[in-house]
N, CA, C, O and the ligand as a Tripos MOL2 file, in Angstrom:
@<TRIPOS>MOLECULE
protein
  277   275    70     0     0
PROTEIN
NO_CHARGES

@<TRIPOS>ATOM
      1 N         -72.7770  -86.7720  -64.8560 N.3       1 MET1
      2 CA        -73.5500  -86.8840  -66.1170 C.3       1 MET1
      3 C         -74.9510  -87.6110  -65.7380 C.2       1 MET1
      4 O         -74.9590  -88.5840  -64.9830 O.2       1 MET1
      5 N         -75.9920  -87.1430  -66.2400 N.am      2 ASN2
      6 CA        -77.3080  -87.8040  -66.0080 C.3       2 ASN2
      7 C         -77.4990  -88.8790  -67.0720 C.2       2 ASN2
      8 O         -77.5570  -88.6170  -68.2740 O.2       2 ASN2
      9 N         -77.5920  -90.0880  -66.5650 N.am      3 ILE3
     10 CA        -77.6790  -91.2950  -67.5240 C.3       3 ILE3
     11 C         -78.9320  -91.1950  -68.2670 C.2       3 ILE3
     12 O         -78.9560  -91.6680  -69.4030 O.2       3 ILE3
     13 N         -79.9710  -90.6490  -67.7860 N.am      4 ASN4
     14 CA        -81.2570  -90.5360  -68.5560 C.3       4 ASN4
     15 C         -81.1500  -89.7100  -69.8830 C.2       4 ASN4
     16 O         -81.9840  -89.8350  -70.7800 O.2       4 ASN4
     17 N         -80.1190  -88.8910  -69.9580 N.am      5 ASN5
     18 CA        -79.8940  -88.1710  -71.1520 C.3       5 ASN5
     19 C         -79.0900  -88.8890  -72.2030 C.2       5 ASN5
     20 O         -78.8560  -88.3590  -73.2890 O.2       5 ASN5
     21 N         -78.6650  -90.0980  -71.8830 N.am      6 MET6
     22 CA        -77.8570  -90.8320  -72.8750 C.3       6 MET6
     23 C         -78.6470  -91.6510  -73.7600 C.2       6 MET6
     24 O         -79.5970  -92.2970  -73.3170 O.2       6 MET6
     25 N         -78.3050  -91.6730  -75.0460 N.am      7 ILE7
     26 CA        -78.8930  -92.6320  -75.9960 C.3       7 ILE7
     27 C         -77.8780  -93.5520  -76.4490 C.2       7 ILE7
     28 O         -76.7550  -93.1260  -76.7180 O.2       7 ILE7
     29 N         -78.1830  -94.8350  -76.5640 N.am      8 THR8
     30 CA        -77.2940  -95.7810  -77.0500 C.3       8 THR8
     31 C         -77.6250  -96.0800  -78.4580 C.2       8 THR8
     32 O         -78.7390  -96.5270  -78.7330 O.2       8 THR8
     33 N         -76.7060  -95.8560  -79.3980 N.am      9 PHE9
     34 CA        -76.9290  -96.1800  -80.7670 C.3       9 PHE9
     35 C         -76.3010  -97.5370  -81.1840 C.2       9 PHE9
     36 O         -75.1960  -97.9120  -80.7900 O.2       9 PHE9
     37 N         -77.0190  -98.1580  -81.9260 N.am     10 GLU10
     38 CA        -76.4930  -99.4510  -82.4730 C.3      10 GLU10
     39 C         -75.7630  -99.1960  -83.7580 C.2      10 GLU10
     40 O         -76.2890  -98.5370  -84.6550 O.2      10 GLU10
     41 N         -74.5010  -99.7320  -83.8680 N.am     11 TYR11
     42 CA        -73.7170  -99.5310  -85.0420 C.3      11 TYR11
     43 C         -74.1170 -100.6030  -86.0820 C.2      11 TYR11
     44 O         -74.1490 -101.8030  -85.8120 O.2      11 TYR11
     45 N         -74.4040 -100.1070  -87.2290 N.am     12 GLN12
     46 CA        -74.7870 -101.0300  -88.2730 C.3      12 GLN12
     47 C         -73.9040 -100.7330  -89.5280 C.2      12 GLN12
     48 O         -73.9760  -99.6450  -90.1000 O.2      12 GLN12
     49 N         -73.0470 -101.7570  -89.9490 N.am     13 TYR13
     50 CA        -72.2580 -101.5280  -91.1770 C.3      13 TYR13
     51 C         -73.1360 -101.9410  -92.3980 C.2      13 TYR13
     52 O         -73.8060 -102.9710  -92.4660 O.2      13 TYR13
     53 N         -73.0290 -101.0040  -93.3210 N.am     14 ILE14
     54 CA        -73.7330 -101.2190  -94.5130 C.3      14 ILE14
     55 C         -72.7910 -101.0820  -95.6600 C.2      14 ILE14
     56 O         -72.0910 -100.0730  -95.7370 O.2      14 ILE14
     57 N         -72.7190 -102.0660  -96.5940 N.am     15 LYS15
     58 CA        -71.7930 -102.1070  -97.6240 C.3      15 LYS15
     59 C         -71.8140 -100.9990  -98.6480 C.2      15 LYS15
     60 O         -70.8240 -100.3730  -99.0280 O.2      15 LYS15
     61 N         -73.1200 -100.8220  -99.0710 N.am     16 LYS16
     62 CA        -73.3140  -99.8730 -100.2380 C.3      16 LYS16
     63 C         -73.8010  -98.5480  -99.8340 C.2      16 LYS16
     64 O         -74.6570  -98.5100  -98.9500 O.2      16 LYS16
     65 N         -73.3830  -97.4710 -100.3490 N.am     17 GLN17
     66 CA        -73.7990  -96.1480 -100.0870 C.3      17 GLN17
     67 C         -75.3180  -95.9790 -100.4400 C.2      17 GLN17
     68 O         -76.0670  -95.2710  -99.7680 O.2      17 GLN17
     69 N         -75.6870  -96.6380 -101.4740 N.am     18 GLU18
     70 CA        -77.0890  -96.4960 -101.9030 C.3      18 GLU18
     71 C         -78.0590  -97.1180 -100.9280 C.2      18 GLU18
     72 O         -79.1890  -96.6630 -100.7540 O.2      18 GLU18
     73 N         -77.5700  -98.1920 -100.2870 N.am     19 ASP19
     74 CA        -78.4910  -98.6640  -99.2000 C.3      19 ASP19
     75 C         -78.6040  -97.8460  -97.9910 C.2      19 ASP19
     76 O         -79.6360  -97.8550  -97.3190 O.2      19 ASP19
     77 N         -77.5450  -97.1170  -97.6790 N.am     20 VAL20
     78 CA        -77.6810  -96.0960  -96.5740 C.3      20 VAL20
     79 C         -78.6100  -95.0820  -97.0050 C.2      20 VAL20
     80 O         -79.4510  -94.6750  -96.2040 O.2      20 VAL20
     81 N         -78.5500  -94.5760  -98.3140 N.am     21 ARG21
     82 CA        -79.3830  -93.5610  -98.8120 C.3      21 ARG21
     83 C         -80.9160  -94.0540  -98.7460 C.2      21 ARG21
     84 O         -81.8280  -93.2510  -98.5470 O.2      21 ARG21
     85 N         -81.1120  -95.3030  -98.9100 N.am     22 LYS22
     86 CA        -82.5470  -95.8850  -98.8730 C.3      22 LYS22
     87 C         -83.0450  -95.7300  -97.3980 C.2      22 LYS22
     88 O         -84.1870  -95.3410  -97.1530 O.2      22 LYS22
     89 N         -82.1650  -96.0420  -96.4560 N.am     23 HIS23
     90 CA        -82.5540  -95.8980  -95.0820 C.3      23 HIS23
     91 C         -82.8770  -94.4410  -94.7340 C.2      23 HIS23
     92 O         -83.8260  -94.1430  -94.0090 O.2      23 HIS23
     93 N         -82.0710  -93.5740  -95.2680 N.am     24 ILE24
     94 CA        -82.2260  -92.0990  -95.0360 C.3      24 ILE24
     95 C         -83.6320  -91.6780  -95.5600 C.2      24 ILE24
     96 O         -84.3530  -90.9080  -94.9260 O.2      24 ILE24
     97 N         -83.9650  -92.2130  -96.7180 N.am     25 GLN25
     98 CA        -85.2840  -91.8210  -97.3340 C.3      25 GLN25
     99 C         -86.3900  -92.4420  -96.4750 C.2      25 GLN25
    100 O         -87.4410  -91.8310  -96.2820 O.2      25 GLN25
    101 N         -86.1670  -93.6050  -95.9790 N.am     26 GLU26
    102 CA        -87.2340  -94.2590  -95.2430 C.3      26 GLU26
    103 C         -87.5910  -93.5560  -93.9420 C.2      26 GLU26
    104 O         -88.7390  -93.5130  -93.5010 O.2      26 GLU26
    105 N         -86.4520  -92.9670  -93.3150 N.am     27 CYS27
    106 CA        -86.6230  -92.3000  -92.0620 C.3      27 CYS27
    107 C         -87.0750  -90.8090  -92.2660 C.2      27 CYS27
    108 O         -87.6020  -90.1670  -91.3570 O.2      27 CYS27
    109 N         -86.8400  -90.3130  -93.4920 N.am     28 GLU28
    110 CA        -87.1810  -88.9120  -93.6960 C.3      28 GLU28
    111 C         -88.6520  -88.6140  -93.4140 C.2      28 GLU28
    112 O         -89.5590  -89.3210  -93.8550 O.2      28 GLU28
    113 N         -88.8380  -87.5430  -92.6650 N.am     29 GLY29
    114 CA        -90.1670  -87.1370  -92.3050 C.3      29 GLY29
    115 C         -90.7390  -87.8610  -91.0880 C.2      29 GLY29
    116 O         -91.7630  -87.4520  -90.5400 O.2      29 GLY29
    117 N         -90.0730  -88.9390  -90.6670 N.am     30 LYS30
    118 CA        -90.5490  -89.7570  -89.5740 C.3      30 LYS30
    119 C         -89.6570  -89.5960  -88.3520 C.2      30 LYS30
    120 O         -90.1180  -89.4080  -87.2260 O.2      30 LYS30
    121 N         -88.4210  -89.6730  -88.6130 N.am     31 HIS31
    122 CA        -87.4450  -89.5950  -87.5670 C.3      31 HIS31
    123 C         -86.5550  -88.3590  -87.6120 C.2      31 HIS31
    124 O         -86.4020  -87.7450  -88.6670 O.2      31 HIS31
    125 N         -85.9740  -87.9950  -86.4890 N.am     32 THR32
    126 CA        -84.9140  -86.9560  -86.5350 C.3      32 THR32
    127 C         -83.6950  -87.6840  -86.8800 C.2      32 THR32
    128 O         -83.3600  -88.7000  -86.2700 O.2      32 THR32
    129 N         -83.0290  -87.1880  -87.8400 N.am     33 GLN33
    130 CA        -81.7480  -87.8530  -88.3190 C.3      33 GLN33
    131 C         -80.7140  -86.8910  -88.8970 C.2      33 GLN33
    132 O         -81.0090  -85.7800  -89.3370 O.2      33 GLN33
    133 N         -79.5210  -87.3820  -88.8650 N.am     34 GLN34
    134 CA        -78.4730  -86.6260  -89.5650 C.3      34 GLN34
    135 C         -77.7060  -87.5460  -90.4630 C.2      34 GLN34
    136 O         -77.4230  -88.7060  -90.1650 O.2      34 GLN34
    137 N         -77.3650  -86.9010  -91.6700 N.am     35 ALA35
    138 CA        -76.5920  -87.7110  -92.5910 C.3      35 ALA35
    139 C         -75.2680  -86.9340  -92.8530 C.2      35 ALA35
    140 O         -75.2310  -85.7180  -93.0400 O.2      35 ALA35
    141 N         -74.1750  -87.7650  -92.8480 N.am     36 ILE36
    142 CA        -72.8820  -87.0950  -92.9830 C.3      36 ILE36
    143 C         -72.1010  -87.8430  -94.1250 C.2      36 ILE36
    144 O         -72.0070  -89.0680  -94.2000 O.2      36 ILE36
    145 N         -71.5880  -86.9900  -94.9520 N.am     37 TYR37
    146 CA        -70.6990  -87.5220  -95.9730 C.3      37 TYR37
    147 C         -69.2580  -87.3390  -95.7770 C.2      37 TYR37
    148 O         -68.8340  -86.1840  -95.7300 O.2      37 TYR37
    149 N         -68.4410  -88.3350  -95.6550 N.am     38 SER38
    150 CA        -67.1360  -88.2290  -95.4400 C.3      38 SER38
    151 C         -66.2860  -88.2830  -96.6540 C.2      38 SER38
    152 O         -66.1970  -89.3410  -97.2760 O.2      38 SER38
    153 N         -65.6020  -87.1280  -97.0650 N.am     39 THR39
    154 CA        -64.8760  -87.1100  -98.1810 C.3      39 THR39
    155 C         -63.5730  -87.9400  -98.1150 C.2      39 THR39
    156 O         -63.0730  -88.4280  -99.1290 O.2      39 THR39
    157 N         -63.0660  -88.0730  -96.9240 N.am     40 PHE40
    158 CA        -61.8520  -88.7620  -96.6430 C.3      40 PHE40
    159 C         -62.0830  -90.3310  -96.9490 C.2      40 PHE40
    160 O         -61.2870  -91.0280  -97.5780 O.2      40 PHE40
    161 N         -63.2800  -90.7590  -96.4090 N.am     41 HIS41
    162 CA        -63.5950  -92.2660  -96.5340 C.3      41 HIS41
    163 C         -64.3910  -92.5370  -97.7620 C.2      41 HIS41
    164 O         -64.5720  -93.6870  -98.1640 O.2      41 HIS41
    165 N         -64.9150  -91.3800  -98.4160 N.am     42 ASP42
    166 CA        -65.9150  -91.5280  -99.4460 C.3      42 ASP42
    167 C         -67.1100  -92.4780  -98.9100 C.2      42 ASP42
    168 O         -67.5260  -93.4760  -99.4990 O.2      42 ASP42
    169 N         -67.5350  -92.0190  -97.7910 N.am     43 ALA43
    170 CA        -68.5280  -92.8320  -97.1040 C.3      43 ALA43
    171 C         -69.7240  -91.9980  -96.6070 C.2      43 ALA43
    172 O         -69.6190  -90.7980  -96.3510 O.2      43 ALA43
    173 N         -70.8860  -92.7130  -96.4830 N.am     44 ILE44
    174 CA        -71.9630  -92.0000  -95.8890 C.3      44 ILE44
    175 C         -72.4270  -92.6080  -94.5610 C.2      44 ILE44
    176 O         -72.4860  -93.8250  -94.3850 O.2      44 ILE44
    177 N         -72.7420  -91.7300  -93.6710 N.am     45 THR45
    178 CA        -73.1390  -92.2090  -92.3760 C.3      45 THR45
    179 C         -74.4460  -91.5330  -92.0180 C.2      45 THR45
    180 O         -74.5560  -90.3080  -92.0690 O.2      45 THR45
    181 N         -75.4680  -92.3590  -91.6420 N.am     46 GLN46
    182 CA        -76.6860  -91.8040  -91.1030 C.3      46 GLN46
    183 C         -76.8290  -92.0760  -89.6440 C.2      46 GLN46
    184 O         -76.6270  -93.2010  -89.1850 O.2      46 GLN46
    185 N         -77.1650  -91.0860  -88.9320 N.am     47 ILE47
    186 CA        -77.3780  -91.1620  -87.4710 C.3      47 ILE47
    187 C         -78.9490  -90.9550  -87.3460 C.2      47 ILE47
    188 O         -79.4470  -89.8690  -87.6420 O.2      47 ILE47
    189 N         -79.6760  -91.9670  -86.9230 N.am     48 CYS48
    190 CA        -81.0970  -91.7760  -86.7840 C.3      48 CYS48
    191 C         -81.5010  -91.9220  -85.2820 C.2      48 CYS48
    192 O         -81.2800  -92.9630  -84.6640 O.2      48 CYS48
    193 N         -82.0550  -90.9210  -84.7700 N.am     49 TYR49
    194 CA        -82.4320  -90.7650  -83.4000 C.3      49 TYR49
    195 C         -83.7320  -91.5570  -83.1380 C.2      49 TYR49
    196 O         -84.0290  -91.9670  -82.0160 O.2      49 TYR49
    197 N         -84.4890  -91.7470  -84.2390 N.am     50 GLY50
    198 CA        -85.7390  -92.5580  -84.1340 C.3      50 GLY50
    199 C         -85.3900  -94.0840  -84.0380 C.2      50 GLY50
    200 O         -85.8810  -94.8110  -83.1730 O.2      50 GLY50
    201 N         -84.5680  -94.4850  -84.9260 N.am     51 CYS51
    202 CA        -84.1880  -95.8940  -84.9710 C.3      51 CYS51
    203 C         -83.1060  -96.2000  -83.9490 C.2      51 CYS51
    204 O         -82.8550  -97.3510  -83.5940 O.2      51 CYS51
    205 N         -82.4850  -95.1420  -83.4950 N.am     52 LYS52
    206 CA        -81.3270  -95.2710  -82.4920 C.3      52 LYS52
    207 C         -80.2350  -96.1140  -83.1690 C.2      52 LYS52
    208 O         -79.6210  -96.9780  -82.5420 O.2      52 LYS52
    209 N         -80.0080  -95.8420  -84.4690 N.am     53 LYS53
    210 CA        -78.9530  -96.5840  -85.1630 C.3      53 LYS53
    211 C         -77.9940  -95.6190  -85.9070 C.2      53 LYS53
    212 O         -78.3390  -94.5130  -86.3230 O.2      53 LYS53
    213 N         -76.7790  -96.1410  -86.0290 N.am     54 ILE54
    214 CA        -75.7950  -95.4590  -86.8100 C.3      54 ILE54
    215 C         -75.6380  -96.3810  -87.9440 C.2      54 ILE54
    216 O         -75.1450  -97.4950  -87.7650 O.2      54 ILE54
    217 N         -76.0610  -95.9500  -89.1940 N.am     55 ARG55
    218 CA        -75.8370  -96.7610  -90.4090 C.3      55 ARG55
    219 C         -74.6870  -96.1360  -91.1740 C.2      55 ARG55
    220 O         -74.7380  -94.9530  -91.5130 O.2      55 ARG55
    221 N         -73.6690  -96.9000  -91.4430 N.am     56 THR56
    222 CA        -72.4670  -96.3480  -92.1190 C.3      56 THR56
    223 C         -71.8130  -97.2630  -93.0530 C.2      56 THR56
    224 O         -71.8760  -98.4780  -92.8690 O.2      56 THR56
    225 N         -71.1520  -96.7240  -94.0990 N.am     57 THR57
    226 CA        -70.4080  -97.5440  -94.9050 C.3      57 THR57
    227 C         -68.8930  -97.6500  -94.4830 C.2      57 THR57
    228 O         -68.0620  -98.3010  -95.1160 O.2      57 THR57
    229 N         -68.6340  -96.9290  -93.3330 N.am     58 ILE58
    230 CA        -67.3120  -96.9280  -92.7110 C.3      58 ILE58
    231 C         -67.1930  -98.1960  -91.9200 C.2      58 ILE58
    232 O         -68.0240  -98.4460  -91.0460 O.2      58 ILE58
    233 N         -66.2010  -99.0080  -92.1850 N.am     59 ILE59
    234 CA        -66.0240 -100.2040  -91.4010 C.3      59 ILE59
    235 C         -65.0500  -99.9190  -90.2200 C.2      59 ILE59
    236 O         -63.9740  -99.3700  -90.4580 O.2      59 ILE59
    237 N         -65.3660 -100.2440  -89.0650 N.am     60 THR60
    238 CA        -64.4750  -99.9330  -87.9240 C.3      60 THR60
    239 C         -63.4300 -100.9470  -87.8240 C.2      60 THR60
    240 O         -63.5370 -102.0140  -88.4280 O.2      60 THR60
    241 N         -62.3520 -100.6450  -87.0390 N.am     61 THR61
    242 CA        -61.3500 -101.6790  -86.8330 C.3      61 THR61
    243 C         -61.8740 -102.8690  -85.9720 C.2      61 THR61
    244 O         -61.4370 -104.0170  -86.0530 O.2      61 THR61
    245 N         -62.8590 -102.4530  -85.1440 N.am     62 GLU62
    246 CA        -63.5330 -103.4870  -84.2880 C.3      62 GLU62
    247 C         -64.2040 -104.4820  -85.1500 C.2      62 GLU62
    248 O         -64.1430 -105.6900  -84.9210 O.2      62 GLU62
    249 N         -64.9010 -103.9190  -86.2280 N.am     63 GLN63
    250 CA        -65.5760 -104.8390  -87.0850 C.3      63 GLN63
    251 C         -64.6590 -105.6080  -88.0030 C.2      63 GLN63
    252 O         -65.0080 -106.7040  -88.4420 O.2      63 GLN63
    253 N         -63.5360 -105.0840  -88.2950 N.am     64 LEU64
    254 CA        -62.4720 -105.7920  -89.1420 C.3      64 LEU64
    255 C         -61.9910 -106.9600  -88.4150 C.2      64 LEU64
    256 O         -61.7590 -108.0110  -89.0110 O.2      64 LEU64
    257 N         -61.8190 -106.8230  -87.0790 N.am     65 ASN65
    258 CA        -61.2860 -107.8890  -86.3250 C.3      65 ASN65
    259 C         -62.1970 -109.0820  -86.2320 C.2      65 ASN65
    260 O         -61.7490 -110.2220  -86.1060 O.2      65 ASN65
    261 N         -63.5160 -108.8000  -86.2950 N.am     66 THR66
    262 CA        -64.5080 -109.8650  -86.1720 C.3      66 THR66
    263 C         -65.0690 -110.4130  -87.4690 C.2      66 THR66
    264 O         -65.6430 -111.5010  -87.5160 O.2      66 THR66
    265 N         -64.8840 -109.6140  -88.5380 N.am     67 THR67
    266 CA        -65.3310 -110.0990  -89.7950 C.3      67 THR67
    267 C         -64.1530 -110.6630  -90.6160 C.2      67 THR67
    268 O         -63.0800 -110.0610  -90.6510 O.2      67 THR67
    269 N         -64.3520 -111.7940  -91.2620 N.am     68 HIS68
    270 CA        -63.3180 -112.3750  -92.1230 C.3      68 HIS68
    271 C         -63.5800 -111.9440  -93.5460 C.2      68 HIS68
    272 O         -64.4820 -112.4410  -94.2210 O.2      68 HIS68
    273 N         -62.7480 -110.9880  -93.9860 N.am     69 LEU69
    274 CA        -62.8060 -110.4280  -95.2460 C.3      69 LEU69
    275 C         -62.0480 -111.1680  -96.3230 C.2      69 LEU69
    276 O         -62.0430 -110.7430  -97.4780 O.2      69 LEU69
    277 ZN        -85.0530  -94.0210  -88.4100 Zn       70 ZN70
@<TRIPOS>BOND
     1     1     2 1
     2     2     3 1
     3     3     4 2
     4     3     5 am
     5     5     6 1
     6     6     7 1
     7     7     8 2
     8     7     9 am
     9     9    10 1
    10    10    11 1
    11    11    12 2
    12    11    13 am
    13    13    14 1
    14    14    15 1
    15    15    16 2
    16    15    17 am
    17    17    18 1
    18    18    19 1
    19    19    20 2
    20    19    21 am
    21    21    22 1
    22    22    23 1
    23    23    24 2
    24    23    25 am
    25    25    26 1
    26    26    27 1
    27    27    28 2
    28    27    29 am
    29    29    30 1
    30    30    31 1
    31    31    32 2
    32    31    33 am
    33    33    34 1
    34    34    35 1
    35    35    36 2
    36    35    37 am
    37    37    38 1
    38    38    39 1
    39    39    40 2
    40    39    41 am
    41    41    42 1
    42    42    43 1
    43    43    44 2
    44    43    45 am
    45    45    46 1
    46    46    47 1
    47    47    48 2
    48    47    49 am
    49    49    50 1
    50    50    51 1
    51    51    52 2
    52    51    53 am
    53    53    54 1
    54    54    55 1
    55    55    56 2
    56    55    57 am
    57    57    58 1
    58    58    59 1
    59    59    60 2
    60    59    61 am
    61    61    62 1
    62    62    63 1
    63    63    64 2
    64    63    65 am
    65    65    66 1
    66    66    67 1
    67    67    68 2
    68    67    69 am
    69    69    70 1
    70    70    71 1
    71    71    72 2
    72    71    73 am
    73    73    74 1
    74    74    75 1
    75    75    76 2
    76    75    77 am
    77    77    78 1
    78    78    79 1
    79    79    80 2
    80    79    81 am
    81    81    82 1
    82    82    83 1
    83    83    84 2
    84    83    85 am
    85    85    86 1
    86    86    87 1
    87    87    88 2
    88    87    89 am
    89    89    90 1
    90    90    91 1
    91    91    92 2
    92    91    93 am
    93    93    94 1
    94    94    95 1
    95    95    96 2
    96    95    97 am
    97    97    98 1
    98    98    99 1
    99    99   100 2
   100    99   101 am
   101   101   102 1
   102   102   103 1
   103   103   104 2
   104   103   105 am
   105   105   106 1
   106   106   107 1
   107   107   108 2
   108   107   109 am
   109   109   110 1
   110   110   111 1
   111   111   112 2
   112   111   113 am
   113   113   114 1
   114   114   115 1
   115   115   116 2
   116   115   117 am
   117   117   118 1
   118   118   119 1
   119   119   120 2
   120   119   121 am
   121   121   122 1
   122   122   123 1
   123   123   124 2
   124   123   125 am
   125   125   126 1
   126   126   127 1
   127   127   128 2
   128   127   129 am
   129   129   130 1
   130   130   131 1
   131   131   132 2
   132   131   133 am
   133   133   134 1
   134   134   135 1
   135   135   136 2
   136   135   137 am
   137   137   138 1
   138   138   139 1
   139   139   140 2
   140   139   141 am
   141   141   142 1
   142   142   143 1
   143   143   144 2
   144   143   145 am
   145   145   146 1
   146   146   147 1
   147   147   148 2
   148   147   149 am
   149   149   150 1
   150   150   151 1
   151   151   152 2
   152   151   153 am
   153   153   154 1
   154   154   155 1
   155   155   156 2
   156   155   157 am
   157   157   158 1
   158   158   159 1
   159   159   160 2
   160   159   161 am
   161   161   162 1
   162   162   163 1
   163   163   164 2
   164   163   165 am
   165   165   166 1
   166   166   167 1
   167   167   168 2
   168   167   169 am
   169   169   170 1
   170   170   171 1
   171   171   172 2
   172   171   173 am
   173   173   174 1
   174   174   175 1
   175   175   176 2
   176   175   177 am
   177   177   178 1
   178   178   179 1
   179   179   180 2
   180   179   181 am
   181   181   182 1
   182   182   183 1
   183   183   184 2
   184   183   185 am
   185   185   186 1
   186   186   187 1
   187   187   188 2
   188   187   189 am
   189   189   190 1
   190   190   191 1
   191   191   192 2
   192   191   193 am
   193   193   194 1
   194   194   195 1
   195   195   196 2
   196   195   197 am
   197   197   198 1
   198   198   199 1
   199   199   200 2
   200   199   201 am
   201   201   202 1
   202   202   203 1
   203   203   204 2
   204   203   205 am
   205   205   206 1
   206   206   207 1
   207   207   208 2
   208   207   209 am
   209   209   210 1
   210   210   211 1
   211   211   212 2
   212   211   213 am
   213   213   214 1
   214   214   215 1
   215   215   216 2
   216   215   217 am
   217   217   218 1
   218   218   219 1
   219   219   220 2
   220   219   221 am
   221   221   222 1
   222   222   223 1
   223   223   224 2
   224   223   225 am
   225   225   226 1
   226   226   227 1
   227   227   228 2
   228   227   229 am
   229   229   230 1
   230   230   231 1
   231   231   232 2
   232   231   233 am
   233   233   234 1
   234   234   235 1
   235   235   236 2
   236   235   237 am
   237   237   238 1
   238   238   239 1
   239   239   240 2
   240   239   241 am
   241   241   242 1
   242   242   243 1
   243   243   244 2
   244   243   245 am
   245   245   246 1
   246   246   247 1
   247   247   248 2
   248   247   249 am
   249   249   250 1
   250   250   251 1
   251   251   252 2
   252   251   253 am
   253   253   254 1
   254   254   255 1
   255   255   256 2
   256   255   257 am
   257   257   258 1
   258   258   259 1
   259   259   260 2
   260   259   261 am
   261   261   262 1
   262   262   263 1
   263   263   264 2
   264   263   265 am
   265   265   266 1
   266   266   267 1
   267   267   268 2
   268   267   269 am
   269   269   270 1
   270   270   271 1
   271   271   272 2
   272   271   273 am
   273   273   274 1
   274   274   275 1
   275   275   276 2
@<TRIPOS>SUBSTRUCTURE
     1 MET1         2 RESIDUE 1 A MET
     2 ASN2         6 RESIDUE 1 A ASN
     3 ILE3        10 RESIDUE 1 A ILE
     4 ASN4        14 RESIDUE 1 A ASN
     5 ASN5        18 RESIDUE 1 A ASN
     6 MET6        22 RESIDUE 1 A MET
     7 ILE7        26 RESIDUE 1 A ILE
     8 THR8        30 RESIDUE 1 A THR
     9 PHE9        34 RESIDUE 1 A PHE
    10 GLU10       38 RESIDUE 1 A GLU
    11 TYR11       42 RESIDUE 1 A TYR
    12 GLN12       46 RESIDUE 1 A GLN
    13 TYR13       50 RESIDUE 1 A TYR
    14 ILE14       54 RESIDUE 1 A ILE
    15 LYS15       58 RESIDUE 1 A LYS
    16 LYS16       62 RESIDUE 1 A LYS
    17 GLN17       66 RESIDUE 1 A GLN
    18 GLU18       70 RESIDUE 1 A GLU
    19 ASP19       74 RESIDUE 1 A ASP
    20 VAL20       78 RESIDUE 1 A VAL
    21 ARG21       82 RESIDUE 1 A ARG
    22 LYS22       86 RESIDUE 1 A LYS
    23 HIS23       90 RESIDUE 1 A HIS
    24 ILE24       94 RESIDUE 1 A ILE
    25 GLN25       98 RESIDUE 1 A GLN
    26 GLU26      102 RESIDUE 1 A GLU
    27 CYS27      106 RESIDUE 1 A CYS
    28 GLU28      110 RESIDUE 1 A GLU
    29 GLY29      114 RESIDUE 1 A GLY
    30 LYS30      118 RESIDUE 1 A LYS
    31 HIS31      122 RESIDUE 1 A HIS
    32 THR32      126 RESIDUE 1 A THR
    33 GLN33      130 RESIDUE 1 A GLN
    34 GLN34      134 RESIDUE 1 A GLN
    35 ALA35      138 RESIDUE 1 A ALA
    36 ILE36      142 RESIDUE 1 A ILE
    37 TYR37      146 RESIDUE 1 A TYR
    38 SER38      150 RESIDUE 1 A SER
    39 THR39      154 RESIDUE 1 A THR
    40 PHE40      158 RESIDUE 1 A PHE
    41 HIS41      162 RESIDUE 1 A HIS
    42 ASP42      166 RESIDUE 1 A ASP
    43 ALA43      170 RESIDUE 1 A ALA
    44 ILE44      174 RESIDUE 1 A ILE
    45 THR45      178 RESIDUE 1 A THR
    46 GLN46      182 RESIDUE 1 A GLN
    47 ILE47      186 RESIDUE 1 A ILE
    48 CYS48      190 RESIDUE 1 A CYS
    49 TYR49      194 RESIDUE 1 A TYR
    50 GLY50      198 RESIDUE 1 A GLY
    51 CYS51      202 RESIDUE 1 A CYS
    52 LYS52      206 RESIDUE 1 A LYS
    53 LYS53      210 RESIDUE 1 A LYS
    54 ILE54      214 RESIDUE 1 A ILE
    55 ARG55      218 RESIDUE 1 A ARG
    56 THR56      222 RESIDUE 1 A THR
    57 THR57      226 RESIDUE 1 A THR
    58 ILE58      230 RESIDUE 1 A ILE
    59 ILE59      234 RESIDUE 1 A ILE
    60 THR60      238 RESIDUE 1 A THR
    61 THR61      242 RESIDUE 1 A THR
    62 GLU62      246 RESIDUE 1 A GLU
    63 GLN63      250 RESIDUE 1 A GLN
    64 LEU64      254 RESIDUE 1 A LEU
    65 ASN65      258 RESIDUE 1 A ASN
    66 THR66      262 RESIDUE 1 A THR
    67 THR67      266 RESIDUE 1 A THR
    68 HIS68      270 RESIDUE 1 A HIS
    69 LEU69      274 RESIDUE 1 A LEU
    70 ZN70       277 GROUP 0 **** ****
């Protein structure tokens, strides 16, 4: 695998769906992005290649272990 072809995305947990939508609107027209709606989680995930960030309302188990809810 050529390492130059790899992009590292930063995981960003966002509590509210509307806040993810705001980020999607801000990146729209500027960045290449994908937005995914998960019916199972009732969650929105934005993958932005410009910001190199994954913004999601899905909390990972990793996050759960480090965050005291
Ligand atoms: Zn962006």
